[in-house]
N, C-alpha and C positions, 0 to 999 in steps of 0.2 A: 734195461729190457730187450729181449733178442727177439719175442713177439711169439706166436703161437700159433700163424697160419704158416703152410707151407715157403708160401713167397715171402713170408716176412722172416723166416729162420735162414731159407736161401741166401736171400738178399743180406743179413749179417754175414753170413760166411765169404761170402763174396765181397764182402766189405775188408774184410781181414787179409784176404790174398794178394799178390805182389806179383808183376809179372815173371820175376825173373829171382823169387825165394827160390832158398834149394833145401826146404822142409816140402813134405807132399804126407796124406794119408793113406795106408794100405790097410788091409784086413789080414791081424798075424798071422791066422789059420790057413787062408784063401792066396793072399797075396793080391786080392783085387781089390782095386779102387774105387773107393764108396760113394753112391749117391748122396747128397750131388756135390760132392767136393774129388770125382775121380781126376778134370781136368784142372785141377787147381794147385798151388805152390803158397808158402808162405815165408816171411822174411827170417823170424826166428821160432827157435821151438815152443816157447810161451804162445806164441803167436798161433802155431798149428795144434795145441793142444787144447786151444781155446776153441779153434775151428773143428775137430777132434768133436770136443764136447758138444757144438752145436748140432754136428753131423749124424749124432747119435740121437740128438733132440728130433730132428729129421726125421730119421727112419722110423723113431717110436710112431710120431704122427702121421706119416706115410701109413703104416701097417696098420691104421685104421681104416683104409680102403684098400689096401694089398697085404695081407694076414701072410701070405706067403714069402714076403719079402724075407731073404735069408738075414738071421743074426750073426753081425760079424761082431767083432772082436778088434776096436780101430787103435791104429798104433800110431805114432807118429815118426817117417824116416827120413832121413838126410841122404841128400845126392851125393857121394865123393865126390864124381867129376861126370865131365861130360860122355866120357866112353862108360860108367860104370853105375850109372841112376839105376833107380832101383834094385841095386843090389843088396842092401842089407836091409833087414826089419830090423826097429827098434827090439832090443829084447830084451828089456827089462822096462816095465811101467811104472810111471810114480810111484810113489806109496798113497800119494791123496787120489788116485784116478777115480775118476765120477765114476763108471762103468765097471767093478771089478765083480757083478754076477754076469758080466754078459758069456763068460766059456759057460758057465753052468744052463746058459737059455738054450734052446734047442736050434738045430742047425737045418741045412737042406744038403742031404748026403748024395753029393751029384759025382759021377764015375768017371770025368774026364775036364783035363782044362777047357774044352773048346766047349763041354757039355755047360759050366760055372760059367764059361764067356755068355754061353744063348740066354742062359737064364737071368745072368745080371743085366744083360742088354732087352730083355723083357719089361723088366723092372725099372731100368732107365726110363722107357716109352711111358711107362704106367703113370710113372711121377711126373713128366710132362705133361701126358694128359688130365692128370688128375689137380693139378697146379693151373693149367688154362681154364679147365672147367670152373675152378674155387672162383680164380681171379674175373671170371666173365657172369658167373653169376648162373652158370647151367644146371640148376639144381635138379631139375629133373632129368636131366640127363644123366649126371650123375646117380642120381637114387635108382636108374634103370639100369644102368651097368653094373652097380652094386648086386640089383636084385638076380639079374642075370650069372653073375660072376659066382652067388652062395649057391645057386641049382646047380652050378657045375661041381662045387665042392661036395655037394651030397650024394653024385655019380663019380666022383673022380678022387682017388685015394692020393695019386700018384703029386707032391708038388709041383713040380717039374712042369709035369703036364695041365698041369692048374694053372700054370702061369701064361700058358701058351693058351689056355681057353680064354682068362682075361683080356688079352689083345683082341681074341674073335669078337669079346661081348663089345668091346671099346669100339672095333669098328664098325658095326653093325648098330650101332645104336647112335653113333655121330652121324651115319649115313642116312639114318633115320628121320631124325628127330631135328637134324639142322637144314633151315635152309639152305639153298645152293651159294647165295652169296657168302653165309657164315660160315661153309664148309671151308672156303676158300681162307676167310679170317683166320679162323680158328687152327685151319693146317698152319699159317704162317707164325700162330703164336705159338704154336705147341712145339712148333720146330727149332724156332728161338731158343725153346727151354732146353731141348736134349741134349745130352752130352753126349761127346767124343767117347768111344767104344777103346773097350780094353788094350787094344792093341795100339792106341795113341798115349798108354800112360805115362811115359817119361817126358815125351817132347809133342803133345798135344796142343795145336793152337786153344786159344779161348777163344770166347763168343766174340771180342773185339777184333779178332785176328780174320785173317783172311781164310775163306771156308775150303773145305776140301772139293777136290773134284771128283764126277759122278765116278768118273772111274776107281778112284779111290775108296769110296762109298761103299759101292760094290761089293767092291774085294774085299772089303772088312765083314759085309753081311753073308758073304760067303764063306770065309775063314771061320768065323763063330757056328758054324752049319746052320742058318737061315733057309738055304736053298743051297741046292747040288751044283748048279752050274746058273750061270749069267754073264751075259752078254749085253753091250748097249752100240748101237748103233743112230745116225743122224739122218729123219725121214724129211725130204720136204714135199709136200702137196700142194695142191693149188684147190683152192676153196676161197672163191672172191676176192683171190689172189695169192702169193706164196706165203704158207707158215710151215716152222720147222717144227718137228715133232722129235722126241728124245724115245726111243724104242728100246726097252729094257726084256730080253728075254732072260727067261730062270727053268727050273724044275726042280720038283723035291722039295716044293716049298713045305713049310713046316705048319703053317697054318690050312683051315680046312675049309672049303667052300661052305657056305648055307645058303639053301635057297638058289642055286646056282648064283650067287655072289661072291666073292673072292675076297676075305678080309686084305687088305695092303695094307694098311695103318704104318707096320715100322717101315717099309719099302718107301710108303708116301714120305714119312717124316724125314727119313734118310735123305732120300732124293732132294726133297725141298730144301733143306738146311744148307745145301749145296752151292757155291755164287750163281747160280742161274735161276733157282727158284721155282722148279719145274710143277708142274699139277699135272696127278692123272687124269685121263680124259677117257678113257676106256680101255676093254681088253678084250682081249682073243684067244682062245684056247686050241689046243693041236696036241697031237699026240707026243708032241716031245717035251711040252709042257706050257708055260703060258707065256703071253706076251701085252705087257703093257705102254700105252702110249702115256707118254706126256707132254704138255708145251707150255710154254714162260710164262709166269703170273701175269702178264699185262697182257695177254693173249684170252682170258678167260672170258671175257665180257663178248669173246666172238663163236664161242664153244656153244654145243649140243646139249650134251649132258655135263654141266658142271658140277650136277648133284649127287657124280658118283668119285668121289673125290675119295672113300674111305675104303667102300665096299662095293666095286664096279661089277654090273652083272658081266656074266663070262658068254660071250658071244659065240 
């Protein structure tokens, strides 16, 4: 029995994975790596097929919360060698495929590979948040997010834009409905679930491996088009002692401000999952863009406004 919840299905898929397996899953049409198996490999083709079936089940379950999640025709691909991994997509599926109707299902038409990467990243963030909400019993928050999402759906026909609005709603509801300490705990739990991006599809480290650096993570977000420019510096302040801050500067951010607050959920999750486990604490805006200040998670008890983790006010 695989299970019915997102967490149970993900655990089953991860139990099939192997650190040095040469088989992995891709979408036959886009070449995208599907959530929640985007950074996993498998020892045998048969094991990978079982993972593909479970991945399809996971995405069907996730679609209850995220109706615009793309429909993928998931196939097994074999890495030929280190230099040519992901060079081939399985050309013929087994006649006993468990998802023969996938090609007939609706798909999201996107104009470029960068747009596909951005939308798929948004769905990975949504999956991590919904899993964490479910595991921690935040039913009221989940319902509020879905109510806001369906309100957006009545106004917005573009599925890619709707995906962005989902992240905005998530950030605001998490900021409004979780206590400060709960926000920090939720950030850590959701960041642990967030998978690596499509740029790491062939050699991405798994959750048990060493985390990416902040620079690598910010570059990946810039490459998929989440913002146009980013830079990070380390700033030391004196506030009852020396406190080190990470300041991230960016412009052209895809997510929109809401009532003077900027939804930083995808940035917060991505930066927090790095080795330093940074937590956003304040936001400043200028003519050139925005600046988010982060502090290390062990310093959060000394912060003035730890309740601004997901949608800080823009000063």
